[in-house]
Structures are given as C-alpha cells and as structure tokens.
N, C-alpha and C positions, 0 to 999 in steps of 0.2 A: 504494500500500500504506500502510495506517495503522500508526502506531506509538503505543503507549499508554504513558503515564508516570504516576508517582505522586509527590506532594510529601510529603516527610517533615519532621517537626518535631523538637523537642527529644528527645534521647536522653541518658541519664545517663552511659553508658560507651561505650567503643569496641566492646565486645562487643555491646551493645544495638544500635548502628548496623549492625554486621555481620549480626546476626540479622534486623533489619528489611529490610535490602537483600536478603538471601537469600530471605526470605519473599516480597518483592515479585517477585523473579525467578521463584520457584516458582509464583506466581500468574499469571505470563505478562506482567508489565510489561516494557517495553523500556528505559525511562529512569527515572532518579530525579532529582528536583529538590530542592534544599535552599536555604533562605534564606541570604543573605550574612551574617547575624548568627546564628551557631549557638547562642548562649546563650539567645536568645528570638526568637520570630517578629517580623520587622520590620514 
C-alpha cells in the first residue's frame, strides 16, 4: 500500500500551519514533511 506525503515550507503563524496541515489531510495526504530549519528552507 502506498502512502503519499507533502512537504510544507514557511508559514507565518501557527494558524497558517494548522490550516495547511488540515488542507493536506482533506486532500488525502498521509504524511507531512517539514525542513529542520523552519525559518527558511535549508
């Protein structure tokens, strides 16, 4: 079985992160990956 994920980048606020994560879930993604430097993509 395949699992699909999405990589998310910079979000200005906590609320923006939550909205992006909820949208990814609603679109059917199983995982979310973020960079280890949240201020800017590494």
